[in-house]
C-alpha positions as CSV (number, residue, x, y, z in Angstrom):
1,M,-57.1,21.7,24.4
2,T,-58.1,23.1,21.1
3,L,-58.9,26.8,21.1
4,W,-61.6,28.0,18.6
5,V,-62.7,31.6,18.3
6,F,-66.1,32.6,16.8
7,G,-65.8,35.6,14.4
8,Y,-69.0,37.4,13.5
9,G,-67.7,41.0,12.8
10,S,-64.2,42.4,12.5
11,L,-62.7,39.0,13.4
12,L,-63.9,37.8,10.0
13,W,-61.4,40.0,8.2
14,D,-58.9,41.0,10.9
15,P,-58.6,38.2,13.5
16,G,-55.1,39.3,14.5
17,F,-53.7,35.8,13.9
18,T,-53.5,33.2,11.2
19,P,-56.1,30.5,11.9
20,S,-54.9,26.9,11.5
21,E,-58.4,26.1,10.3
22,T,-61.5,28.1,9.4
23,A,-65.1,26.8,9.0
24,R,-68.4,28.5,8.6
25,A,-70.3,28.2,11.9
26,R,-73.7,28.9,13.4
27,L,-74.4,30.2,16.9
28,D,-78.0,29.7,18.0
29,G,-79.8,32.1,20.4
30,Y,-78.0,35.3,19.3
31,H,-77.9,37.7,16.4
32,R,-75.2,40.0,15.0
33,S,-76.2,43.6,15.6
34,F,-74.7,47.1,15.6
35,C,-75.7,47.4,19.3
36,M,-72.5,48.6,20.9
37,L,-71.3,52.2,20.9
38,S,-67.6,52.4,19.9
39,I,-65.8,55.0,21.8
40,H,-62.3,53.6,21.2
41,H,-61.8,51.7,17.9
42,R,-64.4,53.2,15.5
43,G,-65.6,56.3,17.3
44,S,-64.8,58.5,20.3
45,K,-66.6,59.5,23.5
46,E,-67.6,62.8,21.8
47,D,-68.7,61.1,18.6
48,P,-69.3,57.4,19.1
49,G,-69.5,54.9,16.3
50,L,-71.2,51.6,16.3
51,V,-69.7,48.1,16.2
52,L,-71.2,44.7,16.0
53,A,-71.9,42.5,19.0
54,L,-73.7,39.3,19.7
55,D,-77.1,40.2,21.2
56,R,-79.3,37.4,22.7
57,M,-82.4,36.8,20.7
58,R,-85.0,34.0,21.2
59,G,-84.9,32.0,18.0
60,G,-82.0,34.0,16.6
61,Q,-78.9,32.7,14.9
62,C,-75.7,34.2,13.8
63,V,-73.6,32.7,11.0
64,G,-69.9,33.5,11.1
65,L,-66.5,31.8,11.1
66,A,-65.0,29.4,13.6
67,L,-61.3,30.1,13.7
68,R,-59.0,27.5,15.2
69,V,-55.9,28.8,16.9
70,A,-52.6,26.8,16.5
71,E,-51.7,25.2,19.8
72,H,-48.3,27.0,20.0
73,E,-50.1,30.4,19.5
74,Q,-53.0,30.0,22.0
75,E,-51.5,32.0,24.9
76,R,-50.4,34.9,22.7
77,V,-53.7,35.0,20.7
78,L,-55.8,34.9,23.8
79,T,-53.8,37.7,25.4
80,E,-54.1,39.8,22.2
81,L,-57.8,39.1,21.8
82,R,-58.5,40.2,25.4
83,E,-56.5,43.4,25.0
84,R,-58.5,44.2,21.8
85,E,-62.0,43.0,22.6
86,L,-62.1,43.8,26.4
87,I,-60.8,47.4,26.0
88,S,-63.9,48.3,28.0
89,S,-66.3,46.0,29.9
90,A,-68.9,46.3,27.2
91,Y,-68.1,42.8,26.0
92,Y,-67.7,39.7,28.1
93,E,-65.9,36.6,27.1
94,D,-67.7,33.3,26.9
95,R,-67.5,29.9,25.4
96,V,-70.4,29.0,23.2
97,P,-71.5,25.9,21.2
98,L,-71.2,26.2,17.5
99,A,-72.5,24.0,14.7
100,L,-70.0,23.9,11.8
101,D,-71.2,23.5,8.2
102,D,-69.4,20.2,8.0
103,G,-71.6,18.8,10.8
104,R,-69.1,19.0,13.6
105,E,-70.1,20.6,16.9
106,I,-67.5,22.6,18.8
107,E,-67.1,25.0,21.6
108,A,-65.6,28.4,20.8
109,L,-64.5,31.5,22.6
110,T,-66.5,34.6,21.6
111,Y,-67.3,38.1,22.9
112,I,-70.9,39.0,23.7
113,V,-72.3,42.4,24.6
114,D,-73.2,43.1,28.2
115,T,-76.8,44.5,27.8
116,E,-76.4,46.3,31.2
117,H,-73.3,48.3,30.0
118,R,-73.6,52.0,29.1
119,Q,-72.2,51.2,25.6
120,Y,-75.1,48.9,24.8
121,C,-77.7,50.5,22.5
122,R,-80.5,49.7,20.2
123,F,-81.1,52.2,17.4
124,D,-83.2,51.9,14.3
125,L,-81.3,51.4,11.0
126,E,-81.4,55.0,9.9
127,R,-79.8,56.2,13.1
128,Q,-77.2,53.5,12.8
129,A,-76.4,54.6,9.3
130,Q,-76.1,58.3,10.4
131,M,-73.6,57.3,13.1
132,I,-71.6,54.9,11.0
133,A,-71.3,57.4,8.1
134,H,-69.1,59.9,10.0
135,A,-67.6,58.3,13.1
136,V,-63.8,57.8,13.3
137,G,-61.8,56.0,16.1
138,G,-58.4,54.7,16.8
139,R,-58.7,51.9,14.2
140,G,-60.1,54.2,11.6
141,P,-63.4,55.2,10.1
142,N,-66.6,53.4,11.2
143,V,-67.6,53.1,7.5
144,D,-64.5,50.9,6.9
145,Y,-65.6,48.5,9.6
146,L,-69.0,48.3,8.1
147,N,-67.8,47.8,4.5
148,N,-65.1,45.3,5.4
149,T,-67.5,43.2,7.5
150,A,-70.2,43.3,4.8
151,A,-67.7,42.3,2.0
152,H,-66.5,39.3,4.0
153,L,-70.0,38.2,4.8
154,R,-70.7,38.3,1.0
155,E,-67.5,36.3,0.3
156,L,-68.6,33.7,2.8
157,G,-72.1,33.5,1.2
158,I,-73.7,34.9,4.4
159,D,-76.8,37.0,3.7
160,D,-77.4,39.8,6.2
161,A,-80.3,42.0,5.0
162,E,-79.6,44.7,7.7
163,M,-76.0,44.9,6.7
164,R,-76.8,45.2,3.0
165,W,-79.2,48.1,3.8
166,L,-76.7,49.8,6.0
167,V,-74.0,49.6,3.3
168,R,-76.3,51.2,0.7
169,R,-77.6,53.9,3.1
170,V,-74.2,54.9,4.5
171,A,-72.9,55.2,0.9
172,E,-75.8,57.5,0.1
173,L,-75.1,59.6,3.2
174,R,-71.4,59.9,2.4
175,A,-72.2,60.9,-1.2
176,D,-74.5,63.6,0.0
177,Q,-71.7,65.0,2.3
178,S,-69.3,65.3,-0.6
């Protein structure tokens, strides 16, 4: 069976494996949002950062990348993704239908936020910017996560107005801190 993974955040620029195929893809019924507190990778329990998650939204859609895993790497990739993405129970793993830009419809593995988990949050954009501007975790500064994701979305021609606003605002906040 072919294993596809849907990347909408850090998996766009750091999937942890070399995909045998990539394609722009759309997931309906969800949107990409900084709605998960990061207490491991991009923040700490004392000073949490924010990471992207798929949040259900009526009429929503999230455009990202479908990443096909080579058959001989599927077991290793799945193990590594679970170690990385399921570090806490804030995400759950699911298979979702994706519409690829070339017209194909596939099923892909992805990670969705558990809205009942204590790491789930909904903050306005200003508060998100304030948190992202200074949080640091085991995988580095939260601002690097934001900027890498925004840059890859731009490269893919995916417009995300909230992401653009956050990049500008976080840069302003960091300049003021200098």
